[in-house]
C-alpha positions, 0 to 999 in steps of 0.5 A: 101597266101592260099595254097589250099590242096585237099583231097579225101576219096575213099572207098567202103565197102564189103557189106554183102549178105542176111544171115539168122540164118539158114545159114551155109555158110562162104560166107558173102559178096555179090560178085555180088552186090560189083562187080556191085557197084564197076564198077558202081562208077568206071565208073561214078567217079573214072575213069573219075575223075582220068583222068581229074585230071591227065590231069589238073596236066599235063596241069599245069606242076605240079602246081596242087596237090591233096591227096587221102586216099584210104581204103584197102578194096576199093583197094582190090575191084579195084584189083578184079573188076576194075583193070583199076582204079588201073592203073590210080591211078598209073599214078597219083602217078607217077606225083609226085603231089599226096599224099596218106594218112594213115588210118585204112585199113578196114575203121573201128571204131577200135580206139574207141574199141581196140588199138591193132587192130587200130595200126595193121590196120594202119600198114597194110595200110601203108605197102600197100600204100608203096607197091603200090605207093612207099610212106610211109604215113606221114599224118593220117586221121581216119575213117570218120575223127573221132578225139580227143586229145586221138587219137592225142596222140596215133598217135604220139606214133607211130612215123609214122605220122607228122599230122592228118586231121580232121573236122574244127568244129565250137565248137572246133575252137571258134572265130578261123578259119580252115585256119591255121595249129594247133596242139593238146595239149600234143603232141610235134610233130603232127600238125593238118589240119582242113577241111574248111567245108563251102567251101568243102560242097559248092562243095560236097553237094550244087553244084547242089542245084538249091535252093542255093543262089549261084547256079550255082557255077562256077570256077571263083566264087569259086576261088574269095572265095579262094582269100578272105582268102589271109591275114587271112589264111595259107591253105584252106583244101577242104576235101570231098568224091571222089564220089562227082564227078560223083556219088553224083554230076552227070556229067550233073550238070557240076561238071567235068567241074567245077573241070577242070577249078578250078585249073587255076582259083585259080592260077590266083591269084599270091599269091595262090598255091596248096599243099599236106597235107605234104607240108602244114605241112612242110611249116607252123608252128602251130599257136595255140593249138585246144583242142578236149577232146570229139570225133568229126567227119565229119558226119552229123550236129552233128559232132559226133559219132551218125551216128554209135553209136546213138542207142542200135543196133549199140552199141550192134553190135560194142560191140559184134564184138570187144568182139570177137577179142581174140577168132578170133585172137587165131585161127591164121586163116588168113581167119577168121581174114580177114572176122572178119576185114571186118565186122569192116567196119564202113558202117555196123553200119551206115546202122543201123542208125535210125536218120531220122531228120537233115541229115536223108535222107542221111542215108536212101539214102545210106542204102541197107536194108529195115530197120536199124533193117534188117541191124542189124539182118543180121549183127549179123546172120553173126557174130554168124556164124563167132563165130561158125567157130572160135570154130570149128577151135579150135576143128579141132585142138584139142585145146581150146580158152585161154579165153571165148568170146561169 
């Protein structure tokens, strides 16, 4: 019996405004652009998707269940620009059929650079989810599903989580498949839920591709693919960006109609059901150990870190932002710390990507800058000003930083 487990990533960064080396303003973020993009995506995706899925949950009397990983930075934008989105997530939470996952508040790469900052962001995000939705997250998903054995060990030590979700990459599974619960090596408690990337990508990427041999993808056809897993799997983990619905796959592709009918088609098979990630973890034992000594992600065909660390600009920018950590935190200035953390959002480094092969069109499409170099220069100009503000903060208080960070 395969339990279908839907997880949706909901995220928008605080985008930077054009910032020159001569700029001295502490206003780093493009208020107009962030508001307009948030509202546009809300109207195309978040609002219609939330209302549709709420209707499906009610129509199926709780037999349909889903989960969300919502970053702290997008929740801040919803509160500021689109409060109606917040109310629809509230309604979903009240059904008891929706689980909210834990992650880094700022959608950051902090795990790679600062264990203290990584844990601080996890705690901050968990507190926000508890306050907003009355749930203490039990399942963790790192930014862009970045994962390794070391991450599993770190998460287990927090004592907060029961499982981690990540990519079901072929090279870590070998002859096995992603439709089972696994566990990491050297961990006693944590389990792994792995994305079924083939079925997930059929919806997220191939749905509207008229050159795809399976086009058009209808709900009954997809349900038949789910049924094939009966007898050879515990769970089918369908993990994707929430913007799949209405933004990446526009309404006129039929994506909303597909999602409206899919749950009923899947439930026509008596052995099928829907579960949240926590329910999957509670229902199934791990069948094997999956060893991931080297870091993976769900990005691009390589499933590695090259989308954020593939060139010298990205490496330099990431090194510098985390090198600044002691200086920023010693100021004990909440506004400076908040700005520094918003600069950690992985999108800023994604915009610096120079991979224009394989998945290169994706990188160009989502990049608001004319070139990755422009993104790097803009980011470093902002970071330079942030450092100056930190130093001025010490001067104004008649103190000096405990250690150098330049």
